[in-house]
PDB file of the backbone (N, CA, C, O) and the ligand in Angstrom, with CONECT records:
HET     ZN  A 101       1
ATOM      1  N   MET A   1     110.497  85.168 124.291  1.00  0.00           N
ATOM      2  CA  MET A   1     111.009  86.182 123.357  1.00  0.00           C
ATOM      3  C   MET A   1     112.149  85.573 122.538  1.00  0.00           C
ATOM      4  O   MET A   1     113.095  85.027 123.106  1.00  0.00           O
ATOM      5  N   PRO A   2     112.064  85.664 121.222  1.00  0.00           N
ATOM      6  CA  PRO A   2     113.107  85.044 120.385  1.00  0.00           C
ATOM      7  C   PRO A   2     114.426  85.782 120.499  1.00  0.00           C
ATOM      8  O   PRO A   2     114.463  86.995 120.706  1.00  0.00           O
ATOM      9  N   ASP A   3     115.482  85.050 120.364  1.00  0.00           N
ATOM     10  CA  ASP A   3     116.814  85.641 120.395  1.00  0.00           C
ATOM     11  C   ASP A   3     117.075  86.298 119.052  1.00  0.00           C
ATOM     12  O   ASP A   3     117.126  85.624 118.023  1.00  0.00           O
ATOM     13  N   ARG A   4     117.239  87.598 119.063  1.00  0.00           N
ATOM     14  CA  ARG A   4     117.461  88.328 117.807  1.00  0.00           C
ATOM     15  C   ARG A   4     118.881  88.861 117.731  1.00  0.00           C
ATOM     16  O   ARG A   4     119.143  89.846 117.040  1.00  0.00           O
ATOM     17  N   THR A   5     119.788  88.222 118.429  1.00  0.00           N
ATOM     18  CA  THR A   5     121.156  88.696 118.417  1.00  0.00           C
ATOM     19  C   THR A   5     121.741  88.584 117.013  1.00  0.00           C
ATOM     20  O   THR A   5     121.829  87.483 116.468  1.00  0.00           O
ATOM     21  N   PRO A   6     122.138  89.701 116.425  1.00  0.00           N
ATOM     22  CA  PRO A   6     122.682  89.649 115.064  1.00  0.00           C
ATOM     23  C   PRO A   6     124.118  89.158 115.075  1.00  0.00           C
ATOM     24  O   PRO A   6     124.762  89.171 116.124  1.00  0.00           O
ATOM     25  N   PRO A   7     124.633  88.728 113.940  1.00  0.00           N
ATOM     26  CA  PRO A   7     126.033  88.320 113.892  1.00  0.00           C
ATOM     27  C   PRO A   7     126.938  89.501 114.185  1.00  0.00           C
ATOM     28  O   PRO A   7     126.557  90.645 113.937  1.00  0.00           O
ATOM     29  N   PRO A   8     128.132  89.245 114.709  1.00  0.00           N
ATOM     30  CA  PRO A   8     129.038  90.354 115.035  1.00  0.00           C
ATOM     31  C   PRO A   8     129.337  91.203 113.803  1.00  0.00           C
ATOM     32  O   PRO A   8     129.556  90.680 112.710  1.00  0.00           O
ATOM     33  N   GLY A   9     129.343  92.497 113.993  1.00  0.00           N
ATOM     34  CA  GLY A   9     129.642  93.406 112.894  1.00  0.00           C
ATOM     35  C   GLY A   9     128.424  93.820 112.095  1.00  0.00           C
ATOM     36  O   GLY A   9     128.472  94.793 111.343  1.00  0.00           O
ATOM     37  N   ALA A  10     127.339  93.092 112.250  1.00  0.00           N
ATOM     38  CA  ALA A  10     126.134  93.450 111.499  1.00  0.00           C
ATOM     39  C   ALA A  10     125.475  94.651 112.162  1.00  0.00           C
ATOM     40  O   ALA A  10     125.500  94.790 113.385  1.00  0.00           O
ATOM     41  N   ARG A  11     124.894  95.506 111.355  1.00  0.00           N
ATOM     42  CA  ARG A  11     124.175  96.649 111.913  1.00  0.00           C
ATOM     43  C   ARG A  11     122.858  96.135 112.453  1.00  0.00           C
ATOM     44  O   ARG A  11     122.092  95.463 111.763  1.00  0.00           O
ATOM     45  N   ARG A  12     122.616  96.475 113.715  1.00  0.00           N
ATOM     46  CA  ARG A  12     121.381  95.999 114.328  1.00  0.00           C
ATOM     47  C   ARG A  12     120.200  96.814 113.837  1.00  0.00           C
ATOM     48  O   ARG A  12     120.297  98.033 113.694  1.00  0.00           O
ATOM     49  N   PRO A  13     119.087  96.147 113.578  1.00  0.00           N
ATOM     50  CA  PRO A  13     117.889  96.914 113.247  1.00  0.00           C
ATOM     51  C   PRO A  13     117.438  97.718 114.460  1.00  0.00           C
ATOM     52  O   PRO A  13     117.726  97.359 115.602  1.00  0.00           O
ATOM     53  N   LEU A  14     116.732  98.804 114.196  1.00  0.00           N
ATOM     54  CA  LEU A  14     116.240  99.655 115.266  1.00  0.00           C
ATOM     55  C   LEU A  14     115.443  98.814 116.259  1.00  0.00           C
ATOM     56  O   LEU A  14     114.604  98.001 115.870  1.00  0.00           O
ATOM     57  N   GLY A  15     115.715  99.019 117.533  1.00  0.00           N
ATOM     58  CA  GLY A  15     114.956  98.310 118.548  1.00  0.00           C
ATOM     59  C   GLY A  15     115.691  97.127 119.149  1.00  0.00           C
ATOM     60  O   GLY A  15     115.206  96.545 120.119  1.00  0.00           O
ATOM     61  N   THR A  16     116.840  96.750 118.612  1.00  0.00           N
ATOM     62  CA  THR A  16     117.580  95.621 119.165  1.00  0.00           C
ATOM     63  C   THR A  16     118.827  96.081 119.908  1.00  0.00           C
ATOM     64  O   THR A  16     119.464  95.270 120.581  1.00  0.00           O
ATOM     65  N   GLY A  17     119.193  97.343 119.809  1.00  0.00           N
ATOM     66  CA  GLY A  17     120.295  97.895 120.584  1.00  0.00           C
ATOM     67  C   GLY A  17     119.746  98.906 121.573  1.00  0.00           C
ATOM     68  O   GLY A  17     118.544  99.169 121.613  1.00  0.00           O
ATOM     69  N   CYS A  18     120.638  99.464 122.364  1.00  0.00           N
ATOM     70  CA  CYS A  18     120.216 100.515 123.286  1.00  0.00           C
ATOM     71  C   CYS A  18     119.584 101.644 122.478  1.00  0.00           C
ATOM     72  O   CYS A  18     120.157 102.070 121.476  1.00  0.00           O
ATOM     73  N   PRO A  19     118.406 102.144 122.892  1.00  0.00           N
ATOM     74  CA  PRO A  19     117.761 103.214 122.127  1.00  0.00           C
ATOM     75  C   PRO A  19     118.563 104.507 122.109  1.00  0.00           C
ATOM     76  O   PRO A  19     118.373 105.345 121.227  1.00  0.00           O
ATOM     77  N   GLU A  20     119.466 104.675 123.085  1.00  0.00           N
ATOM     78  CA  GLU A  20     120.243 105.906 123.145  1.00  0.00           C
ATOM     79  C   GLU A  20     121.585 105.777 122.425  1.00  0.00           C
ATOM     80  O   GLU A  20     121.933 106.623 121.600  1.00  0.00           O
ATOM     81  N   CYS A  21     122.343 104.710 122.740  1.00  0.00           N
ATOM     82  CA  CYS A  21     123.720 104.647 122.237  1.00  0.00           C
ATOM     83  C   CYS A  21     123.934 103.456 121.293  1.00  0.00           C
ATOM     84  O   CYS A  21     125.027 103.288 120.752  1.00  0.00           O
ATOM     85  N   ASP A  22     122.906 102.635 121.093  1.00  0.00           N
ATOM     86  CA  ASP A  22     122.954 101.496 120.171  1.00  0.00           C
ATOM     87  C   ASP A  22     123.910 100.385 120.638  1.00  0.00           C
ATOM     88  O   ASP A  22     124.308  99.534 119.842  1.00  0.00           O
ATOM     89  N   ALA A  23     124.271 100.395 121.911  1.00  0.00           N
ATOM     90  CA  ALA A  23     125.078  99.287 122.437  1.00  0.00           C
ATOM     91  C   ALA A  23     124.253  98.004 122.389  1.00  0.00           C
ATOM     92  O   ALA A  23     123.035  98.036 122.566  1.00  0.00           O
ATOM     93  N   PRO A  24     124.919  96.877 122.148  1.00  0.00           N
ATOM     94  CA  PRO A  24     124.169  95.616 122.133  1.00  0.00           C
ATOM     95  C   PRO A  24     123.587  95.313 123.505  1.00  0.00           C
ATOM     96  O   PRO A  24     124.296  95.327 124.512  1.00  0.00           O
ATOM     97  N   ILE A  25     122.289  95.040 123.532  1.00  0.00           N
ATOM     98  CA  ILE A  25     121.616  94.719 124.796  1.00  0.00           C
ATOM     99  C   ILE A  25     120.702  93.546 124.551  1.00  0.00           C
ATOM    100  O   ILE A  25     120.378  93.216 123.410  1.00  0.00           O
ATOM    101  N   ASP A  26     120.291  92.922 125.633  1.00  0.00           N
ATOM    102  CA  ASP A  26     119.244  91.911 125.520  1.00  0.00           C
ATOM    103  C   ASP A  26     118.298  92.061 126.707  1.00  0.00           C
ATOM    104  O   ASP A  26     118.437  92.976 127.518  1.00  0.00           O
ATOM    105  N   ALA A  27     117.345  91.157 126.793  1.00  0.00           N
ATOM    106  CA  ALA A  27     116.281  91.301 127.773  1.00  0.00           C
ATOM    107  C   ALA A  27     116.770  91.146 129.211  1.00  0.00           C
ATOM    108  O   ALA A  27     116.020  91.436 130.144  1.00  0.00           O
ATOM    109  N   THR A  28     118.006  90.698 129.413  1.00  0.00           N
ATOM    110  CA  THR A  28     118.498  90.499 130.773  1.00  0.00           C
ATOM    111  C   THR A  28     119.011  91.792 131.396  1.00  0.00           C
ATOM    112  O   THR A  28     119.247  91.842 132.603  1.00  0.00           O
ATOM    113  N   TYR A  29     119.186  92.843 130.589  1.00  0.00           N
ATOM    114  CA  TYR A  29     119.762  94.076 131.117  1.00  0.00           C
ATOM    115  C   TYR A  29     118.685  94.960 131.751  1.00  0.00           C
ATOM    116  O   TYR A  29     117.610  95.155 131.183  1.00  0.00           O
ATOM    117  N   ASP A  30     118.996  95.490 132.938  1.00  0.00           N
ATOM    118  CA  ASP A  30     118.133  96.504 133.548  1.00  0.00           C
ATOM    119  C   ASP A  30     118.502  97.898 133.060  1.00  0.00           C
ATOM    120  O   ASP A  30     117.656  98.785 132.949  1.00  0.00           O
ATOM    121  N   ARG A  31     119.798  98.064 132.771  1.00  0.00           N
ATOM    122  CA  ARG A  31     120.302  99.326 132.261  1.00  0.00           C
ATOM    123  C   ARG A  31     121.280  99.028 131.139  1.00  0.00           C
ATOM    124  O   ARG A  31     121.867  97.948 131.078  1.00  0.00           O
ATOM    125  N   CYS A  32     121.447 100.009 130.247  1.00  0.00           N
ATOM    126  CA  CYS A  32     122.440  99.855 129.192  1.00  0.00           C
ATOM    127  C   CYS A  32     123.829  99.796 129.832  1.00  0.00           C
ATOM    128  O   CYS A  32     124.160 100.649 130.655  1.00  0.00           O
ATOM    129  N   PRO A  33     124.640  98.809 129.467  1.00  0.00           N
ATOM    130  CA  PRO A  33     125.974  98.717 130.055  1.00  0.00           C
ATOM    131  C   PRO A  33     126.894  99.854 129.627  1.00  0.00           C
ATOM    132  O   PRO A  33     127.920 100.086 130.266  1.00  0.00           O
ATOM    133  N   ARG A  34     126.549 100.563 128.566  1.00  0.00           N
ATOM    134  CA  ARG A  34     127.422 101.643 128.096  1.00  0.00           C
ATOM    135  C   ARG A  34     126.984 103.003 128.638  1.00  0.00           C
ATOM    136  O   ARG A  34     127.795 103.739 129.200  1.00  0.00           O
ATOM    137  N   CYS A  35     125.693 103.339 128.467  1.00  0.00           N
ATOM    138  CA  CYS A  35     125.258 104.701 128.829  1.00  0.00           C
ATOM    139  C   CYS A  35     124.350 104.731 130.060  1.00  0.00           C
ATOM    140  O   CYS A  35     123.940 105.805 130.499  1.00  0.00           O
ATOM    141  N   ALA A  36     124.032 103.551 130.622  1.00  0.00           N
ATOM    142  CA  ALA A  36     123.247 103.433 131.856  1.00  0.00           C
ATOM    143  C   ALA A  36     121.783 103.843 131.678  1.00  0.00           C
ATOM    144  O   ALA A  36     121.083 104.076 132.664  1.00  0.00           O
ATOM    145  N   LEU A  37     121.319 103.932 130.435  1.00  0.00           N
ATOM    146  CA  LEU A  37     119.906 104.239 130.224  1.00  0.00           C
ATOM    147  C   LEU A  37     119.052 103.127 130.839  1.00  0.00           C
ATOM    148  O   LEU A  37     119.307 101.948 130.590  1.00  0.00           O
ATOM    149  N   PRO A  38     118.041 103.485 131.639  1.00  0.00           N
ATOM    150  CA  PRO A  38     117.154 102.450 132.184  1.00  0.00           C
ATOM    151  C   PRO A  38     116.410 101.737 131.055  1.00  0.00           C
ATOM    152  O   PRO A  38     115.879 102.376 130.147  1.00  0.00           O
ATOM    153  N   LEU A  39     116.378 100.414 131.123  1.00  0.00           N
ATOM    154  CA  LEU A  39     115.766  99.614 130.062  1.00  0.00           C
ATOM    155  C   LEU A  39     114.501  98.910 130.544  1.00  0.00           C
ATOM    156  O   LEU A  39     113.898  98.130 129.806  1.00  0.00           O
ATOM    157  N   ARG A  40     114.109  99.183 131.767  1.00  0.00           N
ATOM    158  CA  ARG A  40     112.890  98.589 132.311  1.00  0.00           C
ATOM    159  C   ARG A  40     111.970  99.680 132.833  1.00  0.00           C
ATOM    160  O   ARG A  40     112.402 100.800 133.105  1.00  0.00           O
ATOM    161  N   GLY A  41     110.699  99.336 132.968  1.00  0.00           N
ATOM    162  CA  GLY A  41     109.723 100.290 133.482  1.00  0.00           C
ATOM    163  C   GLY A  41     108.817 100.777 132.367  1.00  0.00           C
ATOM    164  O   GLY A  41     109.081 100.537 131.189  1.00  0.00           O
ATOM    165  N   PRO A  42     107.746 101.463 132.745  1.00  0.00           N
ATOM    166  CA  PRO A  42     106.730 101.857 131.757  1.00  0.00           C
ATOM    167  C   PRO A  42     107.254 102.794 130.674  1.00  0.00           C
ATOM    168  O   PRO A  42     106.864 102.682 129.511  1.00  0.00           O
ATOM    169  N   VAL A  43     108.131 103.712 131.047  1.00  0.00           N
ATOM    170  CA  VAL A  43     108.640 104.654 130.038  1.00  0.00           C
ATOM    171  C   VAL A  43     109.535 103.914 129.047  1.00  0.00           C
ATOM    172  O   VAL A  43     109.445 104.133 127.839  1.00  0.00           O
ATOM    173  N   ALA A  44     110.407 103.030 129.565  1.00  0.00           N
ATOM    174  CA  ALA A  44     111.275 102.256 128.679  1.00  0.00           C
ATOM    175  C   ALA A  44     110.446 101.356 127.773  1.00  0.00           C
ATOM    176  O   ALA A  44     110.793 101.155 126.609  1.00  0.00           O
ATOM    177  N   THR A  45     109.345 100.810 128.307  1.00  0.00           N
ATOM    178  CA  THR A  45     108.466  99.967 127.492  1.00  0.00           C
ATOM    179  C   THR A  45     107.811 100.787 126.385  1.00  0.00           C
ATOM    180  O   THR A  45     107.712 100.336 125.244  1.00  0.00           O
ATOM    181  N   GLN A  46     107.363 102.000 126.732  1.00  0.00           N
ATOM    182  CA  GLN A  46     106.776 102.871 125.705  1.00  0.00           C
ATOM    183  C   GLN A  46     107.788 103.195 124.616  1.00  0.00           C
ATOM    184  O   GLN A  46     107.476 103.179 123.425  1.00  0.00           O
ATOM    185  N   LEU A  47     109.016 103.491 125.058  1.00  0.00           N
ATOM    186  CA  LEU A  47     110.066 103.803 124.093  1.00  0.00           C
ATOM    187  C   LEU A  47     110.315 102.607 123.175  1.00  0.00           C
ATOM    188  O   LEU A  47     110.502 102.771 121.970  1.00  0.00           O
ATOM    189  N   TRP A  48     110.315 101.408 123.750  1.00  0.00           N
ATOM    190  CA  TRP A  48     110.520 100.196 122.952  1.00  0.00           C
ATOM    191  C   TRP A  48     109.407 100.066 121.898  1.00  0.00           C
ATOM    192  O   TRP A  48     109.667  99.737 120.741  1.00  0.00           O
ATOM    193  N   HIS A  49     108.162 100.333 122.326  1.00  0.00           N
ATOM    194  CA  HIS A  49     107.042 100.239 121.366  1.00  0.00           C
ATOM    195  C   HIS A  49     107.174 101.285 120.260  1.00  0.00           C
ATOM    196  O   HIS A  49     106.907 100.997 119.093  1.00  0.00           O
ATOM    197  N   VAL A  50     107.585 102.495 120.626  1.00  0.00           N
ATOM    198  CA  VAL A  50     107.770 103.544 119.616  1.00  0.00           C
ATOM    199  C   VAL A  50     108.859 103.142 118.627  1.00  0.00           C
ATOM    200  O   VAL A  50     108.707 103.314 117.418  1.00  0.00           O
ATOM    201  N   ASP A  51     109.969 102.599 119.157  1.00  0.00           N
ATOM    202  CA  ASP A  51     111.056 102.173 118.274  1.00  0.00           C
ATOM    203  C   ASP A  51     110.614 101.037 117.359  1.00  0.00           C
ATOM    204  O   ASP A  51     111.002 100.993 116.192  1.00  0.00           O
ATOM    205  N   ARG A  52     109.813 100.129 117.875  1.00  0.00           N
ATOM    206  CA  ARG A  52     109.300  99.034 117.046  1.00  0.00           C
ATOM    207  C   ARG A  52     108.414  99.599 115.928  1.00  0.00           C
ATOM    208  O   ARG A  52     108.506  99.185 114.772  1.00  0.00           O
ATOM    209  N   ALA A  53     107.552 100.557 116.305  1.00  0.00           N
ATOM    210  CA  ALA A  53     106.660 101.155 115.306  1.00  0.00           C
ATOM    211  C   ALA A  53     107.468 101.871 114.226  1.00  0.00           C
ATOM    212  O   ALA A  53     107.139 101.799 113.042  1.00  0.00           O
ATOM    213  N   LEU A  54     108.534 102.566 114.647  1.00  0.00           N
ATOM    214  CA  LEU A  54     109.398 103.250 113.671  1.00  0.00           C
ATOM    215  C   LEU A  54     110.078 102.237 112.750  1.00  0.00           C
ATOM    216  O   LEU A  54     110.182 102.457 111.543  1.00  0.00           O
ATOM    217  N   ALA A  55     110.541 101.124 113.332  1.00  0.00           N
ATOM    218  CA  ALA A  55     111.189 100.096 112.511  1.00  0.00           C
ATOM    219  C   ALA A  55     110.203  99.523 111.496  1.00  0.00           C
ATOM    220  O   ALA A  55     110.562  99.265 110.347  1.00  0.00           O
ATOM    221  N   ASP A  56     108.953  99.326 111.932  1.00  0.00           N
ATOM    222  CA  ASP A  56     107.937  98.815 111.012  1.00  0.00           C
ATOM    223  C   ASP A  56     107.672  99.819 109.890  1.00  0.00           C
ATOM    224  O   ASP A  56     107.530  99.445 108.726  1.00  0.00           O
ATOM    225  N   LEU A  57     107.608 101.105 110.262  1.00  0.00           N
ATOM    226  CA  LEU A  57     107.374 102.129 109.243  1.00  0.00           C
ATOM    227  C   LEU A  57     108.514 102.180 108.232  1.00  0.00           C
ATOM    228  O   LEU A  57     108.293 102.332 107.030  1.00  0.00           O
ATOM    229  N   ARG A  58     109.745 102.050 108.746  1.00  0.00           N
ATOM    230  CA  ARG A  58     110.889 102.090 107.824  1.00  0.00           C
ATOM    231  C   ARG A  58     110.884 100.884 106.899  1.00  0.00           C
ATOM    232  O   ARG A  58     111.232 100.993 105.724  1.00  0.00           O
ATOM    233  N   ALA A  59     110.487  99.732 107.435  1.00  0.00           N
ATOM    234  CA  ALA A  59     110.399  98.551 106.576  1.00  0.00           C
ATOM    235  C   ALA A  59     109.327  98.767 105.511  1.00  0.00           C
ATOM    236  O   ALA A  59     109.507  98.409 104.347  1.00  0.00           O
ATOM    237  N   LYS A  60     108.213  99.357 105.931  1.00  0.00           N
ATOM    238  CA  LYS A  60     107.123  99.618 104.985  1.00  0.00           C
ATOM    239  C   LYS A  60     107.568 100.649 103.946  1.00  0.00           C
ATOM    240  O   LYS A  60     107.248 100.526 102.763  1.00  0.00           O
ATOM    241  N   GLU A  61     108.305 101.663 104.396  1.00  0.00           N
ATOM    242  CA  GLU A  61     108.794 102.678 103.469  1.00  0.00           C
ATOM    243  C   GLU A  61     109.716 102.042 102.433  1.00  0.00           C
ATOM    244  O   GLU A  61     109.616 102.340 101.243  1.00  0.00           O
ATOM    245  N   ALA A  62     110.617 101.164 102.887  1.00  0.00           N
ATOM    246  CA  ALA A  62     111.539 100.516 101.952  1.00  0.00           C
ATOM    247  C   ALA A  62     110.759  99.682 100.935  1.00  0.00           C
ATOM    248  O   ALA A  62     111.086  99.666  99.748  1.00  0.00           O
ATOM    249  N   GLU A  63     109.731  98.994 101.413  1.00  0.00           N
ATOM    250  CA  GLU A  63     108.909  98.173 100.516  1.00  0.00           C
ATOM    251  C   GLU A  63     108.192  99.048  99.487  1.00  0.00           C
ATOM    252  O   GLU A  63     108.142  98.725  98.300  1.00  0.00           O
ATOM    253  N   LEU A  64     107.636 100.167  99.973  1.00  0.00           N
ATOM    254  CA  LEU A  64     106.910 101.059  99.060  1.00  0.00           C
ATOM    255  C   LEU A  64     107.847 101.705  98.047  1.00  0.00           C
ATOM    256  O   LEU A  64     107.492 101.861  96.878  1.00  0.00           O
ATOM    257  N   LEU A  65     109.055 102.083  98.497  1.00  0.00           N
ATOM    258  CA  LEU A  65     110.013 102.698  97.573  1.00  0.00           C
ATOM    259  C   LEU A  65     110.436 101.704  96.499  1.00  0.00           C
ATOM    260  O   LEU A  65     110.598 102.070  95.335  1.00  0.00           O
ATOM    261  N   GLU A  66     110.616 100.439  96.898  1.00  0.00           N
ATOM    262  CA  GLU A  66     110.982  99.428  95.913  1.00  0.00           C
ATOM    263  C   GLU A  66     109.849  99.230  94.904  1.00  0.00           C
ATOM    264  O   GLU A  66     110.079  99.122  93.699  1.00  0.00           O
ATOM    265  N   ARG A  67     108.627  99.187  95.423  1.00  0.00           N
ATOM    266  CA  ARG A  67     107.469  99.028  94.542  1.00  0.00           C
ATOM    267  C   ARG A  67     107.312 100.231  93.601  1.00  0.00           C
ATOM    268  O   ARG A  67     106.992 100.090  92.420  1.00  0.00           O
ATOM    269  N   ARG A  68     107.552 101.427  94.178  1.00  0.00           N
ATOM    270  CA  ARG A  68     107.468 102.650  93.372  1.00  0.00           C
ATOM    271  C   ARG A  68     108.478 102.609  92.231  1.00  0.00           C
ATOM    272  O   ARG A  68     108.166 102.946  91.089  1.00  0.00           O
ATOM    273  N   GLY A  69     109.715 102.183  92.572  1.00  0.00           N
ATOM    274  CA  GLY A  69     110.741 102.111  91.543  1.00  0.00           C
ATOM    275  C   GLY A  69     110.363 101.148  90.433  1.00  0.00           C
ATOM    276  O   GLY A  69     110.603 101.423  89.258  1.00  0.00           O
ATOM    277  N   GLY A  70     109.772 100.018  90.804  1.00  0.00           N
ATOM    278  CA  GLY A  70     109.342  99.042  89.803  1.00  0.00           C
ATOM    279  C   GLY A  70     108.239  99.590  88.911  1.00  0.00           C
ATOM    280  O   GLY A  70     108.248  99.386  87.697  1.00  0.00           O
ATOM    281  N   LEU A  71     107.289 100.288  89.525  1.00  0.00           N
ATOM    282  CA  LEU A  71     106.187 100.861  88.741  1.00  0.00           C
ATOM    283  C   LEU A  71     106.691 101.957  87.807  1.00  0.00           C
ATOM    284  O   LEU A  71     106.277 102.045  86.652  1.00  0.00           O
ATOM    285  N   LEU A  72     107.591 102.790  88.326  1.00  0.00           N
ATOM    286  CA  LEU A  72     108.155 103.857  87.500  1.00  0.00           C
ATOM    287  C   LEU A  72     108.943 103.265  86.330  1.00  0.00           C
ATOM    288  O   LEU A  72     108.900 103.783  85.214  1.00  0.00           O
ATOM    289  N   ALA A  73     109.660 102.176  86.601  1.00  0.00           N
ATOM    290  CA  ALA A  73     110.441 101.541  85.536  1.00  0.00           C
ATOM    291  C   ALA A  73     109.529 100.963  84.455  1.00  0.00           C
ATOM    292  O   ALA A  73     109.923 100.863  83.293  1.00  0.00           O
ATOM    293  N   ARG A  74     108.314 100.583  84.841  1.00  0.00           N
ATOM    294  CA  ARG A  74     107.372 100.082  83.844  1.00  0.00           C
ATOM    295  C   ARG A  74     106.752 101.213  83.034  1.00  0.00           C
ATOM    296  O   ARG A  74     106.425 101.040  81.860  1.00  0.00           O
ATOM    297  N   LEU A  75     106.594 102.367  83.666  1.00  0.00           N
ATOM    298  CA  LEU A  75     105.958 103.500  82.982  1.00  0.00           C
ATOM    299  C   LEU A  75     106.919 104.252  82.073  1.00  0.00           C
ATOM    300  O   LEU A  75     106.525 104.716  81.003  1.00  0.00           O
ATOM    301  N   LEU A  76     108.174 104.377  82.487  1.00  0.00           N
ATOM    302  CA  LEU A  76     109.112 105.221  81.742  1.00  0.00           C
ATOM    303  C   LEU A  76     109.268 104.818  80.277  1.00  0.00           C
ATOM    304  O   LEU A  76     109.361 105.695  79.419  1.00  0.00           O
ATOM    305  N   PRO A  77     109.300 103.500  79.956  1.00  0.00           N
ATOM    306  CA  PRO A  77     109.405 103.161  78.527  1.00  0.00           C
ATOM    307  C   PRO A  77     108.205 103.620  77.705  1.00  0.00           C
ATOM    308  O   PRO A  77     108.285 103.691  76.478  1.00  0.00           O
ATOM    309  N   MET A  78     107.079 103.936  78.381  1.00  0.00           N
ATOM    310  CA  MET A  78     105.876 104.362  77.655  1.00  0.00           C
ATOM    311  C   MET A  78     105.893 105.845  77.359  1.00  0.00           C
ATOM    312  O   MET A  78     105.020 106.340  76.647  1.00  0.00           O
ATOM    313  N   THR A  79     106.876 106.574  77.895  1.00  0.00           N
ATOM    314  CA  THR A  79     106.916 108.000  77.605  1.00  0.00           C
ATOM    315  C   THR A  79     107.392 108.189  76.170  1.00  0.00           C
ATOM    316  O   THR A  79     108.259 107.462  75.684  1.00  0.00           O
ATOM    317  N   SER A  80     106.816 109.164  75.515  1.00  0.00           N
ATOM    318  CA  SER A  80     107.176 109.422  74.135  1.00  0.00           C
ATOM    319  C   SER A  80     108.410 110.297  74.077  1.00  0.00           C
ATOM    320  O   SER A  80     108.573 111.211  74.886  1.00  0.00           O
ATOM    321  N   SER A  81     109.267 110.019  73.129  1.00  0.00           N
ATOM    322  CA  SER A  81     110.400 110.914  72.929  1.00  0.00           C
ATOM    323  C   SER A  81     109.962 112.147  72.152  1.00  0.00           C
ATOM    324  O   SER A  81     110.737 113.085  71.967  1.00  0.00           O
ATOM    325  N   ARG A  82     108.702 112.135  71.696  1.00  0.00           N
ATOM    326  CA  ARG A  82     108.155 113.291  70.976  1.00  0.00           C
ATOM    327  C   ARG A  82     107.030 113.881  71.816  1.00  0.00           C
ATOM    328  O   ARG A  82     105.891 113.421  71.737  1.00  0.00           O
ATOM    329  N   PRO A  83     107.337 114.890  72.616  1.00  0.00           N
ATOM    330  CA  PRO A  83     106.354 115.386  73.590  1.00  0.00           C
ATOM    331  C   PRO A  83     105.083 115.914  72.957  1.00  0.00           C
ATOM    332  O   PRO A  83     104.037 115.919  73.607  1.00  0.00           O
ATOM    333  N   TRP A  84     105.140 116.366  71.690  1.00  0.00           N
ATOM    334  CA  TRP A  84     103.926 116.897  71.082  1.00  0.00           C
ATOM    335  C   TRP A  84     102.894 115.797  70.817  1.00  0.00           C
ATOM    336  O   TRP A  84     101.741 116.102  70.515  1.00  0.00           O
ATOM    337  N   GLU A  85     103.283 114.541  70.923  1.00  0.00           N
ATOM    338  CA  GLU A  85     102.322 113.457  70.743  1.00  0.00           C
ATOM    339  C   GLU A  85     101.594 113.099  72.023  1.00  0.00           C
ATOM    340  O   GLU A  85     100.654 112.305  72.008  1.00  0.00           O
ATOM    341  N   ARG A  86     102.028 113.686  73.137  1.00  0.00           N
ATOM    342  CA  ARG A  86     101.347 113.387  74.395  1.00  0.00           C
ATOM    343  C   ARG A  86      99.995 114.066  74.397  1.00  0.00           C
ATOM    344  O   ARG A  86      99.892 115.240  74.042  1.00  0.00           O
ATOM    345  N   PRO A  87      98.967 113.354  74.786  1.00  0.00           N
ATOM    346  CA  PRO A  87      97.650 113.991  74.866  1.00  0.00           C
ATOM    347  C   PRO A  87      97.630 115.027  75.973  1.00  0.00           C
ATOM    348  O   PRO A  87      98.054 114.765  77.099  1.00  0.00           O
ATOM    349  N   ARG A  88      97.125 116.221  75.632  1.00  0.00           N
ATOM    350  CA  ARG A  88      96.988 117.267  76.640  1.00  0.00           C
ATOM    351  C   ARG A  88      95.510 117.607  76.750  1.00  0.00           C
ATOM    352  O   ARG A  88      94.922 118.169  75.826  1.00  0.00           O
ATOM    353  N   PRO A  89      94.911 117.261  77.891  1.00  0.00           N
ATOM    354  CA  PRO A  89      93.470 117.506  78.029  1.00  0.00           C
ATOM    355  C   PRO A  89      93.141 118.981  77.824  1.00  0.00           C
ATOM    356  O   PRO A  89      93.797 119.860  78.382  1.00  0.00           O
ATOM    357  N   GLY A  90      92.105 119.240  77.007  1.00  0.00           N
ATOM    358  CA  GLY A  90      91.660 120.602  76.793  1.00  0.00           C
ATOM    359  C   GLY A  90      92.424 121.353  75.727  1.00  0.00           C
ATOM    360  O   GLY A  90      92.087 122.490  75.396  1.00  0.00           O
ATOM    361  N   SER A  91      93.455 120.721  75.188  1.00  0.00           N
ATOM    362  CA  SER A  91      94.246 121.446  74.209  1.00  0.00           C
ATOM    363  C   SER A  91      93.800 121.118  72.773  1.00  0.00           C
ATOM    364  O   SER A  91      94.306 121.694  71.810  1.00  0.00           O
ATOM    365  N   GLY A  92      92.846 120.185  72.646  1.00  0.00           N
ATOM    366  CA  GLY A  92      92.362 119.846  71.314  1.00  0.00           C
ATOM    367  C   GLY A  92      93.290 118.899  70.616  1.00  0.00           C
ATOM    368  O   GLY A  92      94.342 118.538  71.143  1.00  0.00           O
ATOM    369  N   PRO A  93      92.897 118.488  69.411  1.00  0.00           N
ATOM    370  CA  PRO A  93      93.732 117.551  68.652  1.00  0.00           C
ATOM    371  C   PRO A  93      95.036 118.215  68.206  1.00  0.00           C
ATOM    372  O   PRO A  93      95.106 119.437  68.077  1.00  0.00           O
ATOM    373  N   PRO A  94      96.055 117.409  67.973  1.00  0.00           N
ATOM    374  CA  PRO A  94      97.325 117.994  67.507  1.00  0.00           C
ATOM    375  C   PRO A  94      97.159 118.663  66.155  1.00  0.00           C
ATOM    376  O   PRO A  94      96.380 118.199  65.322  1.00  0.00           O
ATOM    377  N   ARG A  95      97.878 119.741  65.934  1.00  0.00           N
ATOM    378  CA  ARG A  95      97.828 120.456  64.674  1.00  0.00           C
ATOM    379  C   ARG A  95      98.449 119.629  63.557  1.00  0.00           C
ATOM    380  O   ARG A  95      99.475 118.974  63.742  1.00  0.00           O
ATOM    381  N   ARG A  96      97.817 119.673  62.410  1.00  0.00           N
ATOM    382  CA  ARG A  96      98.409 118.975  61.265  1.00  0.00           C
ATOM    383  C   ARG A  96      98.905 120.002  60.262  1.00  0.00           C
ATOM    384  O   ARG A  96      98.244 121.020  60.054  1.00  0.00           O
ATOM    385  N   CYS A  97     100.029 119.769  59.648  1.00  0.00           N
ATOM    386  CA  CYS A  97     100.569 120.678  58.653  1.00  0.00           C
ATOM    387  C   CYS A  97     100.152 120.232  57.258  1.00  0.00           C
ATOM    388  O   CYS A  97     100.510 120.874  56.271  1.00  0.00           O
TER     389      CYS A  97
HETATM  390 ZN    ZN A 101     123.123 102.892 125.848  1.00  0.00          ZN2+
END
């Protein structure tokens, strides 16, 4: 298992601290040194997997939000400052004076 100890003061990503109190822990701990949460056993393993899945989802969400922002930034310059020029399906051609 790779050492994922973050530098001091850095916010740990989900899944690298105690799931309850976020105290720094590593694979050598049987219990959290701060809140005594058990860190071994099938339930703790399930919790670890859930936290990993949540961290992956949050990373994916951040990626999608960044992509969304980029796409929106590409579309916004294409909006017309004259709304009557926007095509409206079913409304027919624009009226001419
Ligand atoms: Zn704890």
